[in-house]
N, C-alpha and C positions, 0 to 999 in steps of 0.2 A: 541286751535282751531284757524286755520288760516282763516282770513276774507279777502275777495276781492270784489271789486265793480263789479257788474254784471248789465246788462241792466234790466230795469223794466220789470217785467213779467217772468224773468228767475231766480230771487232770490229765494233761498230755504226758506221755512217757518219754523221758530223755535218755539218750545213751550217756555213757560215762564221758566220752569225748565232748559231747555237747554240754554236759554239766560243768566239766572243768573249764571249757572255753568260756562259758557264761560267767563262772566265778572269776576267771582272770580278767574279763572285760569289766566286771563290776568293781574289782579291786583297783584296776588301773585308772578307771574313770572317776572313782570316788576319792582315792588318796593321791594327792599330787606328789611331786618330788619333795622329800623331806630329809632332815638331818637326824641320824640315829647314832647314839654313842654306845659303846660297849667294848668288850675285850675280845681279841682275836683268838680263836681256837680252831684246831683241825685245819690249819692252813695247808693247801695243796696248790702247787704251781706246776702246771702241765707244760709239755713241750710246745704246745700251741701258743703259750703265753697267757692263757686264761688263768685266773685265780679263783679258787673255791675255798671258802672258809665259813665258820660260824661266828656270829656276833652274840655274846652272852653277857648277862649281868648276874646278880645274885639269885634271881628268881626265874629267868627265862632265857631262851636263846632262839636265834633265827638263822636260817641258812642264807648265805650271800654268794653272789658270783660277780666278778669284775673281769670283763673281757679285755683282750690284749690291746685293742685300739683305744681303750680308755686308760689302762694302767701304764702304757709305754711312756707317758710324759711325766711320771712321778720321778722326783730326784732323790727319793729315799726308798728303803726296802722294808715293808712290813714284816713283823716277826711274831711268833707264837707268844700269846700273853700280853701283847702290846695294847694299850688303851687307845682307841681311835674313834673318830667321828666320820660317818659315811653319808654322802649325799646320794640317796637311792630312790628307786621306784618300787613300791610294793606290788608284787605280781604273783602268779601261780604257775609253776612248772607243770604244764598240762600232762606231759607223759607220765609223771608219777603222782600228780595231784598234790605236790608239796608247795607250801607257801614259802616264798623266798624274796630277797631284795636284790634287784639288779643295780649294782653300784655304778654311779657316774663319776664320783670323785671321792677321795679319801684323804683324811688328814689326821695327824696325831692329836689326841685329846688335849684341849686347852688352846690349840692354835686358833680356834674361832675367836677367842678373846683378843689374841694378838692381832689377828686380821682386822677386827673391829677397831682396836686402838690405832692400828696403822692407817686405816681409812679416815678416822676422826682427825688424826694429826695431819694427814695429807690435805684434807679439806680445809682445816684451819690455816695451815701455812700457805696454801694456794690462795685463800681469800685475803691473807695478809700481804700477798704480792711477792713471796719469796721465790716463786717459780716463774716469775715474769721474765720473758726472754730479754726485755730491755735492760735488765740489771746484770745480764751475763757479760763477762769480760772476754776480750779477744786474746787468744793464745799467742805468745811471741813466736815468730817464724824461726828464729835462731836463738833459743835461750842460752844465756851465759852460764847459768847454774840451775840445777834441778833439786827440789826437795821432795823427799819421800816420807810419808807418814804411815807407818805400819809397825807391826811387831817384828822384832829382830829374828825370831825363830820361825818364820813362816815361809812356805814355798813361794808365796806371792812376791816377797822381797827378792828372792833368788831369780824368779822369772823376770822381774822388772830390771834388775841389775844386768842380767844376761842380755836382755834385749837392748838396753842402752849401750852396753859394751860392744855389741855387734853392730849397731847402727851408727853410734857416735862415740868412739872410744875416748875422745878428748873432752867430753862433756863432764864437768865436775858435778858430783852428787853429794848432797847432805841428807843424812837420815835423821828424822825426828821420831825416835822410838815411842810407841804407845801401844798398849794392849788393844786388841781388836775384838775381844770376846770376854764375857764375864762381868761380874759386878764392878761398877765404877769405870768400865772401859769407855763409856760415852764421854764422861767428864775429862778423862785423860786425853782422849782424841781431840776434844775441843781445846784443851790446854796446849796441845802440840800445835794446833792451827794458830792459836793466838801467839805462841812463841815464834813460829815462823814469820808471822806478819810483823811482830815487833822487831825481829832481827833484820828483816828485809834484805836477806842475802841471796834469795832465790828469785828467779823470774817466773817460775811456775811450780806448783805443788801437785804431787800425786798422792791421793788417798786410796789405799788399796788393801785388799785381803782376799784370800781364796774362797772357794765355794763352801756352802754349808746350809743348814736348815734355817728356817726363819728365826729360831731362837738364837742360833749362832751369829746371825747377821743383825741381831736386834740393836746392838750398840749404834749402828748407823741409821736406825729409825728413831733415835731420840731427838727431841727438840733442841737440846743444848748443842748437839753437833750441827744441826741445820742452821741455827742462828750463827754459829762460829763460821761456817762456810759462807753464809750470806754477807757478813760484815768484813770478811777477809779481803784485803785490797790486792792480794796476789791471786791470779787465776788458778783455779783448782780443777783437776781432772780426776774423776772417780773411776776406779776399776775394781768393783766389789762383786765377788761371787762369780757365777757363770753368766752366760748371755741372757738367760731367762730370768735372772734375779734382778729385782728392782727394789731400791731402798729410798727412803726420804732424802738421803744425802745425794743420790743420783739426780733427783729432781731439782735440788737447789744448786748443785755444782754447775760450773760454767760449761763443762763438757762431760758427758758420760761415755765411758768406754765399756765394751761388753765384758772384758777381762782385764786383769792387771797387765798382762802382756800387751793387750790392745792400748791401754793407757800409755805405756812406754812408747809404743809406736806412734801415737798421736803427737806427743810432745817433743819427740826427738827426730830431727831430720836425718835422713839416711846419708851417711858420709860418702858412700859410693855414688849415690845419685848426685850429691853436691859436687863431688869430684868430676863426675861426667858432665854436669852442667857447667862447671868452671872451665873444663877443657873446651866445651862447646863455645862458651863466651870468649875464651882466649883465641880460639880459631876464628871466630867472627871478628874479634878486635884486630887480629893480625891481617885478616883479609881486608877489613875496612881501611886499616892504615896503608896496606899495599895499594889498594884502589885509590886512596887519596893521593899517595905519592905519584902514582901513574897519571892521575888527572892533572896534577900540578906540573909534571914533566911535559905532558902534552900541551898545557897552557903556555909553558916557557917556549916550547918549539913554535907555537903559533905566534907568540909575541916576537920571537926572534925573526920569524919570517916577515912579520909586518914592519919590523924596524928597518929603515932605509937610510942611505946616505943623503944629506941635504941636496947635493948636486943631482943625484938620481931623482930625487923627489921633484926638483925644479924642472928637470928634463921631462919627466912624466907629465907635469902640469902644462909645460909648453906644448907637448904633443896633444894633450887633451884640448888646449885652446885652439890648436890648428884644426883638430877634428871638429870642434864646435864651429869654427869659421867656415869650413867646407859644408857643413850641414846648413849653416845660415845661407850661404850662396845658393846651394841647391834648392833650398826652400824658396828663395827669391825668384829663381828661374822658373820653378814650378808654378809660382803664383802668376808670373808674367805670362806664361804659356796658357794658364787657365783664363786669364783676362783676354788674351788674344782669341781664344776659342769662343768666349762669350761675346766678344765684339763681332766676330763673323756670324754667330747665330743671330745677333740683333740685326745685322745688315740683311741677312736672308729674310728674316721676318718682316723687316721694313720694306724690302723689295716686294715681298709677297703682298703686303698690305696696300701698296701704291699701284693701281691698275694702269695698263698701257691701252689707251682708248683706240688708237688705230689698229693695233693687233686684234683687240677684242671685236671691232667692227668687221674686220676681214673674216675673223672666225665666225661671226654671226652670219655674214653673207654666204660663206661656204656651207654653213649648216643649213641655211634656207634653201640653197641650191640643191643640196643633197635631199632635203625634205621633198622638194618639188619632184625631183627625179624619182624618188621612192614612191611618191603618191601616184605619179603617172604610170610607173611600172605596175603598181598594185592594181590600178584601174584596168590596165590591159589584161592582167591575169584574171580579174573578176569577169571582164567581158568575154574572154575565151571560155571560162567556166560556164557562163550564162548561155552562150551559144551552144555549147556541148549539151547542156541540160535541156535546152529547147529542142535540139535534134532528138534527144532521147525521148522527150515527151511526145514529139510528133510521131515517132515510131510507135509509141504505146497508146496513142489517142484512138479510142474506139470509133470515133467519127471517121477517121481515115479508113478503117476497115469497112464501115458501112458504105463509104464512098465507092468502094470497089464492088458493090452489089450485094453485100451481106446485110442482114437485118437482125433485130433483137426481139424475141418474143417474151411477153410477160403474162403471167396468170392474172386472173381477176383480182387477186390479192396484191399484185405488184411484184411477185417474185419472178426472176428470170428463169425461163424454161431451158433446162439442160438435157432433160431426158423425157422420152415420150410417156413414161409412166407418171409424170407429174400432172398430165391433163387427161381428160376423158371426153367421150362424145357429148356433144351439146354444151361443153364448157365454153365460156366466153374468154377470148384471149385478146391481147393488144400487141400489135406488131409495129415496131419502130424502124424507119428507113433512114438513109442518110439525109433525106429531106422529107419530113412529114411522118405520119403514122396512120394505121388502119385498125378498125375494130372488126373482129371476125368470130365465127362460132365453129367449133370442131365438129366435124361430121364423122370422122373416123381416125383411129390411131393405130399404129403398128410399129413393129420392130424394124 
C-alpha cells in the first residue's frame, strides 16, 4: 500500500486490521531475508512441532517463530541461553500487532565462519582437481584385507566390525587408530592414511566416524586430510556422520558411503550371496560337464554306427554301382524313346508339308460340283420366292381393283377421297379408272 501525506481532515481512516496488514507488507517488501545473531530465551516447543522463542542481546530482543516444516531437518536441538544465528524474514503478526522474525534456518553462533571456510576450501580443492572423478580408484571386488581408520572407542568402529563380521567373517581387518575429533585430529588422521599406504597390507581403507555437528566433523574438512586421501594409492571409502552430512574428505575419497555401516557394506562382499553364487556356478558347471559328456557319448554312438566292415563297404559300393548301371540303362532307353517320338513327329510334319496333287484335284472337283449344286438350289429358292412375291403384289395391285370396275376419286389438291365430308358442292374432283381418267364437278353430296 502506498502512503502519502495529505492535509489534515482529508486523510483516509484505516482500521486496525488494515494498518497491521499494511505494516506487515511494508516490512516484508522492504527487508529481505537476513541473518540475525542473538541468545535464545523463552524457548517453547509445542506439540504441533512449532518453536517460539525470543532472540536477545544486551540491549534489545525480538520475538521469533520457527515452524515445524522448517525445523524438522535440524540435526541438533536448540536450548535456552544458546547463542545462535537465524536466517529469518522480518514481519508483523497482524493479530497482535507484534513485530517478529519468521525463521527459515538456524545455526549455532560461529558456524557461519566454519561454513565459509568449508566453501572456500571446497572451491580451492575442486579447482586443484582433487574432486575429479578421473582420479578416483576402483574398489576391489574381493579384498584380501581391509584397513579401518577411526578412533578405537567409537560406535562407528563397532558398527563397521559388526557389519564385516556378518557379511564376510573370514575377511582380515587392520585398525589404524586415530582421533576423529579435537585439536590435532586432522594431522593424526592424515598420518594414519600415510602409514596404511606405506605398509601396503590392505586392499581398501575405510575412513569413518559417527554423526555430530559441523564442529565435531571438522577434522575431516581439513586440507591435510584431503591431500592425504588424494595421494593415497589404496582406495578409500568414507563413512562419516549421517546420510545428510558431507565433508571435504567425502568429495576427495574414491567412494562416499552415507554411514559407517554403509561403508562396510560397500567394501565387503556378502558371504551368503557369494556362497549362493558359487553354488549356482557349481550347478551350471556340473550341468555343462554332464551335457558335454552326453554330447560326446552321442558322437561315439554316431561314429560307431558309421564304422563298417571293409567287406560290407565293398558290398555296398557294388550295390551302388549296380544301381547306377540300371539308372544309366533306363536313361538310355528313355532317350531312344524320345528320339523315336521326335522322328515320328518329323515324318508327320514332312508328310503334311508335301501335298498330294491327285487327291487335291479330286477334292477341288468335288468342291466345284458342290458349289454348282448349291448355286442352282439357291437360284431355285430365289425364283420361288420371287414368284410368290409377284403373286402377292398382283393381289395388292390397285390397278387390278380398278379393272373390276372400281375407280379412285381425288380432290383438287390431289388427296384420295375416302369420305363424302371431304368434298362439297361445286368442288372439282378427278376420277381415275382402270383405263383413263375424268374431270368432274360435284353437284351434291350426301351420307
